[in-house]
Rosetta silent file (secondary structure, phi, psi, omega in degrees, C-alpha in Angstrom):
SEQUENCE: MYLVFACFFFLLKGEVLGLLGPNGAGKTTSVLILAGEMKPSAGQVVLGSAGDPHRTEDSAALGYCPQHNPLWPNITVKEHLEIYAAVKGMNKEDTDRAIKRVSEALEMKEHLSKPARKLSAGVSRKVCFAISMLGNPTIVLLDEPSTGLDPKGQQRLWRAIRAAFKNRERGAILTTHYMEEAEAVCDRVAIMVSGKLRCIGSIQHLKSKFGKGYLLEIKLKDTYQVDVIHQEVLRLFPQAAKQDRFSSLLVYKIPMDNVQSLSQAFLQLENAKQIFNFEEYSFSQSTLEQVFLELAKEQEKEDFHLDSSFRWKQLRSEEI
SCORE:     score description
SCORE:     0.000 S_00000001
   1 L     0.000  122.274 -168.626   11.653  -14.808   29.581 S_00000001
   2 E  -153.012  164.634  169.839    8.526  -14.395   31.641 S_00000001
   3 E    87.389  -70.482 -175.508    4.811  -14.860   32.036 S_00000001
   4 E  -132.834  134.694  169.371    3.699  -18.023   30.189 S_00000001
   5 E  -130.016  120.911 -173.875    5.355  -21.268   29.268 S_00000001
   6 E  -133.323   66.938  178.529    3.080  -23.805   27.602 S_00000001
   7 L    71.005  -41.044 -169.770    5.163  -26.693   26.298 S_00000001
   8 L  -136.644   -7.990  175.515    6.253  -24.789   23.226 S_00000001
   9 L  -150.022  161.221  177.393    6.296  -21.007   23.648 S_00000001
  10 E  -127.785  163.192 -177.697    6.849  -18.260   26.188 S_00000001
  11 E  -122.772  136.319 -178.290    5.545  -14.729   26.520 S_00000001
  12 L   -98.273  157.126  174.151    7.593  -11.644   27.348 S_00000001
  13 L   -61.563  138.379  177.589    6.621   -8.590   29.378 S_00000001
  14 L    73.734   10.559 -174.420    5.163   -5.853   27.184 S_00000001
  15 L  -109.228  144.315  167.440    4.722   -8.262   24.280 S_00000001
  16 E  -110.100  114.950 -179.938    1.749   -9.223   22.119 S_00000001
  17 E   -99.845  118.540 -179.972    2.357  -12.706   20.710 S_00000001
  18 E   -85.783  134.249  177.531    0.210  -13.531   17.688 S_00000001
  19 E  -114.090  107.838 -176.263   -1.021  -17.102   17.259 S_00000001
  20 E  -111.160  157.221  177.128   -1.917  -17.745   13.613 S_00000001
  21 L   166.497  155.883  177.352   -3.137  -20.826   11.798 S_00000001
  22 L   -67.814  168.996  176.639   -5.870  -22.151    9.514 S_00000001
  23 L   -56.690  132.799 -179.974   -9.197  -23.362   10.916 S_00000001
  24 L    87.150    3.519 -178.088   -8.629  -26.513   12.959 S_00000001
  25 L   -74.304  -24.970  179.652   -4.951  -25.807   13.578 S_00000001
  26 L   114.759   13.993 -178.119   -5.430  -25.685   17.370 S_00000001
  27 H   -64.583  -54.095 -178.225   -5.333  -21.966   18.149 S_00000001
  28 H   -66.121  -36.382  176.738   -8.511  -21.804   20.239 S_00000001
  29 H   -60.175  -42.513  178.192   -7.698  -25.145   21.885 S_00000001
  30 H   -61.357  -42.218  179.389   -4.341  -23.720   22.977 S_00000001
  31 H   -65.895  -40.569  178.468   -6.070  -20.648   24.409 S_00000001
  32 H   -62.599  -37.779  177.319   -8.632  -22.805   26.248 S_00000001
  33 H   -66.264  -43.870  179.137   -5.781  -24.801   27.818 S_00000001
  34 H   -64.691  -33.113 -179.878   -4.010  -21.599   28.875 S_00000001
  35 H   -80.096   -8.375  179.760   -7.266  -20.269   30.326 S_00000001
  36 L    84.863   10.191  179.831   -7.780  -23.446   32.328 S_00000001
  37 L   -87.839  -10.243  179.686  -10.983  -24.419   30.519 S_00000001
  38 L  -143.666  140.012  179.685   -9.422  -27.538   29.008 S_00000001
  39 L   -83.734  135.545  176.729   -6.842  -29.963   30.372 S_00000001
  40 L   -72.160  146.703  177.011   -3.679  -30.455   28.292 S_00000001
  41 L   -76.423  -20.229  177.450   -2.942  -33.981   27.091 S_00000001
  42 L  -160.174  161.800  178.821    0.747  -33.364   27.869 S_00000001
  43 L    80.435 -170.372 -178.348    3.011  -30.627   29.194 S_00000001
  44 L  -148.702  159.636  175.095    2.154  -27.871   31.617 S_00000001
  45 E  -113.181  128.412 -179.920    1.137  -24.232   31.799 S_00000001
  46 E  -112.767  123.090  177.918    3.085  -21.954   34.142 S_00000001
  47 E  -100.509  114.868 -172.897    1.506  -18.678   35.242 S_00000001
  48 L   108.098 -172.837  179.787    4.233  -16.278   36.328 S_00000001
  49 L   -75.274  131.663 -176.582    7.981  -16.654   35.940 S_00000001
  50 L   -60.272  -27.190 -177.614    9.027  -20.281   35.496 S_00000001
  51 L  -100.060    6.869 -176.241   11.950  -19.769   37.882 S_00000001
  52 L   -94.857  113.468 -179.426   10.061  -17.789   40.515 S_00000001
  53 L   -68.017  -14.874 -177.748    9.220  -19.881   43.604 S_00000001
  54 L  -101.598   14.838 -177.852    6.686  -17.227   44.627 S_00000001
  55 L   -60.839  150.449 -175.755    4.730  -17.277   41.356 S_00000001
  56 L  -100.898  148.476  172.219    0.987  -17.046   41.751 S_00000001
  57 L  -106.978   13.697 -177.729   -1.720  -19.330   40.467 S_00000001
  58 L   -66.109  125.788 -178.549   -4.333  -16.642   41.165 S_00000001
  59 H   -67.880  -15.988  177.511   -6.786  -16.422   38.247 S_00000001
  60 H   -64.335  -20.008  178.649   -7.051  -12.651   38.844 S_00000001
  61 H   -78.293   -2.829 -175.363   -3.659  -12.392   37.105 S_00000001
  62 E  -117.643  129.479  172.587   -5.303  -13.675   33.915 S_00000001
  63 E  -108.909  144.821 -173.101   -7.546  -11.762   31.514 S_00000001
  64 E  -142.397  122.307  173.787   -9.534  -13.652   28.897 S_00000001
  65 E  -113.972   96.871 -175.057  -11.455  -12.497   25.824 S_00000001
  66 L   -71.609  163.108 -179.869  -13.022  -15.690   24.385 S_00000001
  67 L   -68.763  -38.745 -177.983  -13.893  -16.174   20.742 S_00000001
  68 L   -95.946  146.566 -175.316  -17.585  -16.748   21.449 S_00000001
  69 L   -63.707  117.020 -179.641  -19.768  -14.110   23.095 S_00000001
  70 L   -99.218   10.742 -171.931  -19.996  -14.819   26.879 S_00000001
  71 L   -77.520  147.438  175.231  -22.284  -11.863   27.698 S_00000001
  72 L   -80.986  128.994 -170.413  -25.601  -12.225   29.530 S_00000001
  73 L   -63.830  -31.581 -173.315  -28.360  -10.954   27.205 S_00000001
  74 L  -100.127    5.350 -179.006  -30.413   -9.000   29.762 S_00000001
  75 L  -104.071  139.021 -176.770  -27.578   -7.329   31.664 S_00000001
  76 E   -72.991  166.162  178.651  -26.250   -3.914   30.579 S_00000001
  77 H   -60.643  -45.676 -179.299  -22.698   -3.228   29.503 S_00000001
  78 H   -62.250  -40.546  178.931  -21.984   -1.244   32.676 S_00000001
  79 H   -65.109  -37.472  175.298  -23.379   -4.029   34.864 S_00000001
  80 H   -58.610  -48.812 -178.158  -21.146   -6.534   33.072 S_00000001
  81 H   -63.477  -38.753  179.894  -18.086   -4.425   33.771 S_00000001
  82 H   -67.459  -40.617 -179.853  -19.102   -3.938   37.432 S_00000001
  83 H   -64.112  -48.413 -178.362  -19.699   -7.675   37.972 S_00000001
  84 H   -68.429  -32.514  176.101  -16.373   -8.721   36.456 S_00000001
  85 H   -64.757  -38.861  177.814  -14.553   -5.951   38.327 S_00000001
  86 H   -65.045  -40.449  177.455  -16.005   -7.297   41.589 S_00000001
  87 H   -60.758  -36.117  179.746  -14.838  -10.811   40.670 S_00000001
  88 L   -78.125   -4.823  177.758  -11.356   -9.362   40.150 S_00000001
  89 L    85.199   19.430 -179.873  -11.489   -7.807   43.623 S_00000001
  90 L   -81.793  142.482  176.158  -11.641   -4.155   42.505 S_00000001
  91 L   -81.989  172.441 -172.304  -13.209   -1.568   44.810 S_00000001
  92 H   -63.868  -41.080 -178.489  -15.958    0.802   43.626 S_00000001
  93 H   -63.322  -45.884  179.042  -13.706    3.814   43.008 S_00000001
  94 H   -64.916  -36.498  179.204  -11.243    1.816   40.907 S_00000001
  95 H   -63.987  -45.666 -179.983  -14.140    0.193   39.045 S_00000001
  96 H   -61.170  -42.407  179.260  -15.712    3.552   38.172 S_00000001
  97 H   -65.657  -40.941 -178.859  -12.375    4.887   36.901 S_00000001
  98 H   -65.673  -42.078  179.626  -11.730    1.734   34.874 S_00000001
  99 H   -63.077  -42.550  178.729  -15.197    1.823   33.282 S_00000001
 100 H   -63.084  -42.474 -177.130  -14.764    5.482   32.344 S_00000001
 101 H   -65.211  -49.877 -175.983  -11.316    4.831   30.894 S_00000001
 102 H   -72.040  -32.910 -179.925  -12.219    1.820   28.724 S_00000001
 103 H   -68.132  -33.042  176.564  -15.538    3.288   27.562 S_00000001
 104 H   -75.414  -42.621 -177.759  -13.724    6.399   26.300 S_00000001
 105 H   -64.032  -35.801 -176.887  -10.835    4.487   24.737 S_00000001
 106 L  -103.746    7.481 -179.813  -13.187    2.141   22.865 S_00000001
 107 L    52.467   57.362 -178.883  -15.954    4.713   22.274 S_00000001
 108 L  -116.485    7.859 -173.706  -18.563    2.724   24.200 S_00000001
 109 H   -57.031  -39.443 -177.809  -20.053    5.471   26.408 S_00000001
 110 H   -72.825  -11.225 -177.769  -23.370    5.504   24.524 S_00000001
 111 H  -102.813   -4.369 -173.488  -23.688    1.725   24.963 S_00000001
 112 L   -58.285  -35.133 -176.342  -23.100    1.474   28.732 S_00000001
 113 L   -93.138    2.715 -179.298  -26.803    1.399   29.602 S_00000001
 114 L   -86.329  140.878  171.907  -27.786   -1.031   26.811 S_00000001
 115 E   -70.098  153.825 -174.173  -28.488   -4.706   27.543 S_00000001
 116 H   -59.731  -31.317 -177.072  -26.120   -7.082   25.758 S_00000001
 117 H   -65.407  -19.366 -178.647  -28.861   -8.457   23.477 S_00000001
 118 H   -97.171    4.944 -179.542  -29.155   -5.036   21.803 S_00000001
 119 L   -87.646  146.800  172.431  -25.443   -4.713   21.017 S_00000001
 120 L   -72.917  165.892  179.852  -23.988   -5.235   17.574 S_00000001
 121 H   -60.333  -38.816 -179.426  -21.376   -7.963   17.137 S_00000001
 122 H   -65.233  -44.343  179.329  -18.630   -5.343   16.958 S_00000001
 123 H   -66.406  -36.895  177.585  -19.653   -3.610   20.189 S_00000001
 124 H   -60.069  -39.248  178.434  -19.941   -6.986   21.930 S_00000001
 125 H   -65.865  -37.429  177.390  -16.306   -7.719   21.011 S_00000001
 126 H   -62.088  -42.312  179.910  -15.287   -4.366   22.477 S_00000001
 127 H   -63.090  -42.962  179.606  -17.069   -5.217   25.731 S_00000001
 128 H   -61.694  -41.429  177.651  -15.341   -8.606   25.889 S_00000001
 129 H   -64.516  -43.184  179.167  -11.955   -6.939   25.400 S_00000001
 130 H   -59.945  -42.259  178.433  -12.765   -4.348   28.077 S_00000001
 131 H   -61.546  -40.545 -177.794  -13.706   -7.135   30.527 S_00000001
 132 H   -65.094  -22.663 -177.293  -10.438   -8.967   29.842 S_00000001
 133 H   -93.168   -7.071 -179.009   -8.447   -5.857   30.840 S_00000001
 134 L   -65.291  143.098  176.432  -10.187   -5.273   34.194 S_00000001
 135 L    81.079    9.998  177.335   -8.040   -5.677   37.286 S_00000001
 136 L    52.909   58.434 -177.482   -4.745   -5.027   35.472 S_00000001
 137 L   -66.686  151.696  178.811   -4.058   -8.720   34.632 S_00000001
 138 L   -75.065  -36.970 -177.803   -0.506   -9.925   34.069 S_00000001
 139 E  -128.116  135.763  178.580   -1.485  -12.089   31.099 S_00000001
 140 E  -126.249  129.913  177.750   -4.336  -11.502   28.660 S_00000001
 141 E  -104.389  117.790 -176.186   -5.653  -14.111   26.211 S_00000001
 142 E  -116.684  104.125 -177.346   -7.352  -12.533   23.190 S_00000001
 143 E   -96.311   98.609 -178.062   -9.103  -15.050   20.943 S_00000001
 144 L    50.636   61.286 -172.920   -9.888  -13.222   17.676 S_00000001
 145 L   -67.982  -24.520 -174.367  -10.762   -9.970   19.478 S_00000001
 146 L   -98.813    6.937  178.573  -11.555   -7.864   16.387 S_00000001
 147 L   -60.627  130.114  178.610  -13.993  -10.270   14.696 S_00000001
 148 L    93.031   -8.780  179.120  -17.164   -8.421   13.694 S_00000001
 149 L   -85.431  145.791  173.361  -15.654   -4.943   13.868 S_00000001
 150 L   -75.014  167.744 -176.424  -15.725   -2.595   10.892 S_00000001
 151 H   -53.431  -40.087  179.340  -12.339   -1.296    9.623 S_00000001
 152 H   -65.951  -42.376  178.665  -12.539    1.856   11.756 S_00000001
 153 H   -65.755  -37.344  176.852  -13.420   -0.167   14.844 S_00000001
 154 H   -61.303  -46.666 -179.412  -10.590   -2.598   14.129 S_00000001
 155 H   -60.092  -41.856 -179.317   -8.062    0.228   13.913 S_00000001
 156 H   -65.703  -41.728  179.389   -9.292    1.693   17.204 S_00000001
 157 H   -66.818  -39.960  178.307   -9.110   -1.672   18.960 S_00000001
 158 H   -60.435  -41.991  177.535   -5.626   -2.328   17.583 S_00000001
 159 H   -63.661  -39.758  179.626   -4.438    1.009   18.968 S_00000001
 160 H   -64.713  -39.524  179.118   -6.003    0.168   22.332 S_00000001
 161 H   -65.575  -45.472  179.163   -4.250   -3.212   22.413 S_00000001
 162 H   -60.093  -44.716 -178.579   -0.875   -1.678   21.545 S_00000001
 163 H   -65.874  -32.481 -176.670   -1.315    1.011   24.220 S_00000001
 164 H   -72.221  -22.694 -173.327   -2.395   -1.561   26.822 S_00000001
 165 H  -120.949  -21.899 -176.977    0.763   -3.679   26.480 S_00000001
 166 L   -61.648  121.661  178.542    3.578   -1.572   25.036 S_00000001
 167 L    58.944   31.213  177.886    6.276   -1.150   27.717 S_00000001
 168 L  -110.597  169.099  179.888    3.962   -2.547   30.396 S_00000001
 169 L   -88.361   35.796  177.829    4.427   -5.285   32.990 S_00000001
 170 L  -148.791  166.137 -179.745    2.018   -7.585   31.182 S_00000001
 171 E  -141.328  170.226 -177.847    1.727   -9.451   27.907 S_00000001
 172 E  -138.921  147.949  168.740   -0.921  -10.910   25.611 S_00000001
 173 E  -111.817  123.979 -173.388   -1.468  -13.918   23.374 S_00000001
 174 E  -124.434  123.202  174.363   -3.706  -12.995   20.451 S_00000001
 175 E   -95.877  144.518 -178.226   -5.213  -15.382   17.903 S_00000001
 176 L  -159.003  156.300  171.586   -6.253  -13.952   14.556 S_00000001
 177 L  -104.255   -7.922 -175.120   -7.068  -14.741   10.925 S_00000001
 178 L   -94.468  116.311  176.664   -6.101  -11.241    9.799 S_00000001
 179 H   -64.713  -34.972  178.947   -2.514  -10.845    8.593 S_00000001
 180 H   -62.305  -38.601  179.109   -3.000   -7.076    8.766 S_00000001
 181 H   -66.222  -42.670  179.217   -3.933   -7.398   12.437 S_00000001
 182 H   -61.438  -42.904 -178.610   -0.868   -9.514   13.179 S_00000001
 183 H   -71.159  -30.899 -177.858    1.414   -6.990   11.482 S_00000001
 184 H   -79.807  -30.246 -168.822   -0.269   -4.020   13.190 S_00000001
 185 H  -112.878  -36.976 -165.844   -0.399   -5.427   16.727 S_00000001
 186 L   -87.903  140.275  174.164    2.001   -8.334   17.293 S_00000001
 187 L   -83.279  -37.684  174.411    5.653   -8.176   18.334 S_00000001
 188 E  -134.344  160.592 -179.260    6.170  -11.838   17.481 S_00000001
 189 E  -132.163  137.073  172.573    4.092  -14.369   15.581 S_00000001
 190 E  -117.792  132.953 -179.704    3.683  -18.130   16.016 S_00000001
 191 E  -111.799  124.564  179.642    2.084  -20.160   13.206 S_00000001
 192 E  -103.765  141.056  176.120    0.324  -23.427   14.043 S_00000001
 193 E  -138.132  122.697  178.209   -0.421  -26.185   11.533 S_00000001
 194 L    52.877   43.180  176.228   -2.318  -29.375   12.435 S_00000001
 195 L    79.210    3.928 -178.746   -1.875  -28.827   16.176 S_00000001
 196 E  -120.774  144.777  176.740    1.872  -28.261   15.935 S_00000001
 197 E   -79.316  117.227 -177.552    3.899  -25.072   16.192 S_00000001
 198 E   -90.957  -31.535  179.755    5.674  -24.671   12.844 S_00000001
 199 E  -162.720  157.425  176.846    7.522  -21.427   13.495 S_00000001
 200 E  -152.600  138.917  179.816    7.822  -18.536   15.924 S_00000001
 201 E   162.140 -176.241  175.776    9.638  -15.242   15.695 S_00000001
 202 L   -67.684  159.969 -178.638    9.367  -11.645   14.603 S_00000001
 203 H   -60.665  -41.474  179.491    7.456  -10.989   11.392 S_00000001
 204 H   -65.310  -37.937  178.261   10.657  -10.010    9.585 S_00000001
 205 H   -62.600  -43.054 -179.442   12.382  -13.179   10.818 S_00000001
 206 H   -67.213  -38.689  177.661    9.560  -15.367    9.497 S_00000001
 207 H   -61.849  -43.334 -177.354    9.573  -13.577    6.146 S_00000001
 208 H   -69.895  -39.069 -174.114   13.325  -14.080    5.807 S_00000001
 209 H   -81.741  -39.963 -172.942   13.361  -17.713    6.949 S_00000001
 210 H  -108.205  -12.612  177.505   10.203  -19.086    5.336 S_00000001
 211 L   -68.418  127.559 -176.740    9.613  -16.680    2.456 S_00000001
 212 L   -95.113   66.976  175.807   10.466  -18.478   -0.775 S_00000001
 213 L    99.748 -150.336 -174.541   11.988  -15.612   -2.704 S_00000001
 214 E  -119.895  165.041  178.466   10.505  -12.357   -3.932 S_00000001
 215 E  -118.065  123.815  178.085    7.243  -11.211   -5.461 S_00000001
 216 E  -111.270  125.156  176.662    7.262   -9.191   -8.693 S_00000001
 217 E  -121.703  129.696 -179.611    4.090   -7.381   -9.774 S_00000001
 218 E  -125.683  123.917  177.904    3.882   -5.495  -13.065 S_00000001
 219 E  -100.100  122.756 -175.211    0.926   -3.334  -14.021 S_00000001
 220 L   -92.377  150.569  171.122    0.541   -2.961  -17.790 S_00000001
 221 L   -83.974  -36.613 -178.905   -0.796   -0.029  -19.771 S_00000001
 222 L  -131.655  132.092 -176.566   -1.759   -2.276  -22.692 S_00000001
 223 H   -70.049  -17.730  179.229   -2.600   -5.970  -22.495 S_00000001
 224 H   -68.323  -12.208  179.501   -0.989   -6.686  -25.875 S_00000001
 225 H   -80.494   -6.360 -171.235    2.373   -6.315  -24.099 S_00000001
 226 H   -52.229  -52.431 -174.753    1.820   -9.460  -22.022 S_00000001
 227 H   -64.694  -44.362 -176.814    3.898  -11.869  -24.119 S_00000001
 228 H   -69.157  -37.785  178.289    6.846   -9.599  -24.723 S_00000001
 229 H   -71.225  -35.035  175.590    7.066   -8.518  -21.091 S_00000001
 230 H   -59.209  -43.218  178.727    6.760  -12.145  -19.986 S_00000001
 231 H   -65.312  -36.422  178.825    9.811  -12.991  -22.117 S_00000001
 232 H   -67.405  -40.008  177.520   11.716  -10.050  -20.649 S_00000001
 233 H   -61.635  -42.629  178.938   10.934  -11.188  -17.094 S_00000001
 234 H   -66.702  -30.455  176.527   12.239  -14.674  -17.923 S_00000001
 235 H   -68.370  -41.367 -179.369   15.395  -13.130  -19.389 S_00000001
 236 H   -74.872  -39.681 -177.555   16.032  -11.163  -16.204 S_00000001
 237 L  -131.044   87.970 -171.376   14.931  -13.943  -13.835 S_00000001
 238 L   -55.222  -28.649 -177.285   15.190  -17.333  -15.626 S_00000001
 239 L  -102.334   18.533  179.607   13.342  -19.280  -12.885 S_00000001
 240 L   -62.103  134.248 -179.899   10.488  -16.799  -12.467 S_00000001
 241 E  -109.658  118.280 -178.406    7.161  -18.579  -11.919 S_00000001
 242 E   -72.802  131.969  178.297    4.112  -16.818  -13.301 S_00000001
 243 L  -100.611 -168.204  179.839    1.192  -16.614  -10.887 S_00000001
 244 L   -57.733  140.438  177.710   -2.442  -15.746  -11.515 S_00000001
 245 L  -101.833  129.452  179.600   -2.956  -12.860  -13.922 S_00000001
 246 E  -113.370  100.209  179.135   -5.505  -10.227  -12.935 S_00000001
 247 L    53.331 -110.894 -177.227   -6.534   -8.196  -15.984 S_00000001
 248 L   -97.299   17.517 -178.879   -3.532   -5.959  -16.678 S_00000001
 249 E  -110.088  123.167  175.990   -1.514   -7.148  -13.652 S_00000001
 250 E  -102.669  134.089 -177.547    1.259   -9.742  -14.032 S_00000001
 251 E  -126.592  131.611 -179.406    2.474  -11.501  -10.892 S_00000001
 252 E  -132.286  145.156  166.703    5.633  -13.608  -10.591 S_00000001
 253 E   -96.383  127.742 -177.102    7.414  -15.488   -7.847 S_00000001
 254 E  -112.828  116.349  177.707   11.161  -14.927   -8.124 S_00000001
 255 L   -61.946  149.070 -179.942   13.497  -17.450   -6.410 S_00000001
 256 H   -60.931  -30.618 -179.536   16.213  -15.935   -4.249 S_00000001
 257 H   -62.731  -23.508 -179.585   18.847  -17.662   -6.414 S_00000001
 258 H   -84.077   -4.675 -176.630   17.833  -15.412   -9.303 S_00000001
 259 L  -121.475   95.489  178.885   18.569  -12.241   -7.327 S_00000001
 260 L   -79.187  -31.806 -178.218   22.253  -11.769   -6.617 S_00000001
 261 L  -145.323  126.573  178.822   21.867   -8.071   -5.850 S_00000001
 262 H   -64.349  -39.232  179.989   18.709   -6.124   -5.023 S_00000001
 263 H   -62.774  -39.976  178.776   20.188   -2.925   -6.440 S_00000001
 264 H   -67.267  -39.384  178.971   20.941   -4.707   -9.727 S_00000001
 265 H   -61.764  -44.581  179.234   17.435   -6.195   -9.826 S_00000001
 266 H   -67.073  -36.350  178.107   15.833   -2.777   -9.405 S_00000001
 267 H   -62.811  -43.486  179.278   18.160   -1.275  -12.023 S_00000001
 268 H   -65.353  -41.399 -179.941   17.137   -3.963  -14.544 S_00000001
 269 H   -68.160  -36.147  178.676   13.447   -3.523  -13.778 S_00000001
 270 H   -66.483  -39.857  176.573   13.727    0.248  -14.088 S_00000001
 271 H   -64.010  -41.703  179.414   15.379   -0.126  -17.506 S_00000001
 272 H   -63.690  -36.027  178.910   12.637   -2.568  -18.578 S_00000001
 273 H   -63.217  -39.753  179.488    9.991   -0.062  -17.486 S_00000001
 274 H   -68.673  -39.827 -176.650   11.513    2.593  -19.733 S_00000001
 275 H   -72.187  -46.317 -173.072   11.822    0.234  -22.700 S_00000001
 276 H   -98.206   -4.842  172.130    8.414   -1.455  -22.513 S_00000001
 277 L    55.828   42.219  172.047    6.555    1.496  -21.017 S_00000001
 278 L   -82.325  160.243 -167.831    4.519   -0.465  -18.445 S_00000001
 279 L   -66.747  -52.051 -179.678    2.683    1.596  -15.873 S_00000001
 280 E  -162.708  167.351  177.567    4.388    0.515  -12.628 S_00000001
 281 E  -146.868  160.348  171.809    5.981   -2.418  -10.840 S_00000001
 282 E  -137.034  141.904 -179.450    6.721   -3.614   -7.332 S_00000001
 283 E  -132.433  110.257 -169.720    9.459   -5.986   -6.231 S_00000001
 284 E  -139.739  163.334  174.275    9.123   -7.125   -2.637 S_00000001
 285 E   -72.002  159.394  177.381    9.928   -9.781   -0.121 S_00000001
 286 L   -55.562  139.033  178.392    7.305  -12.441    0.641 S_00000001
 287 L   -81.742  166.589  176.002    4.512  -11.076    2.821 S_00000001
 288 H   -60.668  -36.549  179.452    3.416  -12.618    6.108 S_00000001
 289 H   -62.984  -39.980  179.366    0.247  -13.788    4.345 S_00000001
 290 H   -67.133  -39.725  175.760    2.293  -15.676    1.730 S_00000001
 291 H   -61.299  -44.874  179.690    4.374  -17.336    4.460 S_00000001
 292 H   -60.218  -45.847 -178.183    1.152  -18.277    6.247 S_00000001
 293 H   -65.731  -37.497  178.451   -0.420  -19.743    3.100 S_00000001
 294 H   -63.376  -44.025 -179.611    2.683  -21.793    2.294 S_00000001
 295 H   -71.335  -34.504 -179.329    2.706  -23.335    5.774 S_00000001
 296 H   -66.800  -21.955  178.838   -1.079  -23.827    5.776 S_00000001
 297 H   -60.448  -28.581  178.804   -0.773  -26.035    2.685 S_00000001
 298 H   -61.226  -41.596 -179.569    0.632  -28.735    4.981 S_00000001
 299 H   -71.430  -36.076  178.496   -2.690  -28.922    6.842 S_00000001
 300 H   -60.197  -40.483  179.668   -4.686  -28.904    3.598 S_00000001
 301 H   -62.443  -40.238  178.844   -2.786  -31.992    2.436 S_00000001
 302 H   -69.778  -38.463 -178.601   -3.649  -33.801    5.677 S_00000001
 303 H   -65.148  -31.485 -176.331   -7.293  -32.697    5.550 S_00000001
 304 L   -97.961    7.319  178.909   -7.740  -34.100    2.041 S_00000001
 305 L   -75.436  125.415 -177.850   -5.933  -37.367    2.689 S_00000001
 306 L   -84.945  143.808  176.116   -8.363  -40.268    2.132 S_00000001
 307 L   -65.028  130.422 -177.668   -8.565  -43.182    4.522 S_00000001
 308 L   -67.460  -12.350 -179.946   -6.925  -46.234    2.921 S_00000001
 309 L   -84.352    1.081 -179.381   -9.808  -48.396    4.210 S_00000001
 310 L   -61.883  132.847  179.383  -12.227  -46.739    1.743 S_00000001
 311 L  -137.805  144.557  174.109  -14.029  -49.323   -0.366 S_00000001
 312 L   -77.915  146.668  174.957  -16.652  -49.151   -3.091 S_00000001
 313 L  -131.292  125.198  178.952  -19.946  -50.938   -2.479 S_00000001
 314 L   -83.948  127.698 -178.410  -22.350  -51.792   -5.281 S_00000001
 315 L   -90.484  144.940  171.638  -25.956  -51.085   -4.329 S_00000001
 316 L   -72.741  155.168 -174.271  -28.874  -53.231   -5.387 S_00000001
 317 H   -57.227  -34.506 -178.032  -31.424  -51.443   -7.578 S_00000001
 318 H   -72.919  -14.882  179.189  -33.979  -51.303   -4.759 S_00000001
 319 H   -87.513  -10.559 -176.458  -31.492  -49.444   -2.548 S_00000001
 320 L   -88.593    0.000    0.000  -31.068  -46.665   -5.091 S_00000001
């Protein structure tokens, strides 16, 4: 156990820890506390190994990619990288090599001479990520690093993040709204709700522990089959709960109690497919997104809770 301890979680070497949560859950606040931009109301942040008496408090060991664009509008991308490299204590030769390396990895070579004000939102995020990696930091804080990138740019950045931390002597904490990003990049995931950590673990662990059963999707060839197939699903899985129907797609939540054997469940569904001639089906464990949405409902309930001091007031006609 190494690198960061912040009241409620730790970060391992070579690990990318995803911090997920709905808006207002406290993800960015947690990152600001870890970055030293905000004081914690309780607890402490330890930079380095908690048991190491020689741990450093040097900020050069920390890389930070903030959520909001911190770039100076009239300074070029290359000048940004050179300035931050100097702050990190890098010499000119190392700086030149680092700039060449990150510009090639993130396909930014054509943007090096552009001032920041002329960059697209996606390129600006790439520059922020590149800055956070200068000086070979031990810990990197990535606050929604892929926001504004197109799908191709997201994939490239995800590969760069994996390559930067996999089997390395450093780790990262990454906040994101994208479940796909969490599954593509993160080794473990922590989900925050209303400022509290609700769960932490590998994606498979969270699916197994918090997933409420299975998801059955059936794609129909003919919509007139809806009623008869619905009855068949209830026969196979008596507690199946029908979800939203999208045209010819039927979606059900299946409680774990209704599935004694996965092999038997697939055998029954395969037989039903032959009998009722529907196009295809899928039977899967709860996704990370479904786990996230279930936990996020807790915050929605708090957000919509009305203050008990609310009172009606009758207005006089002249006030209307």
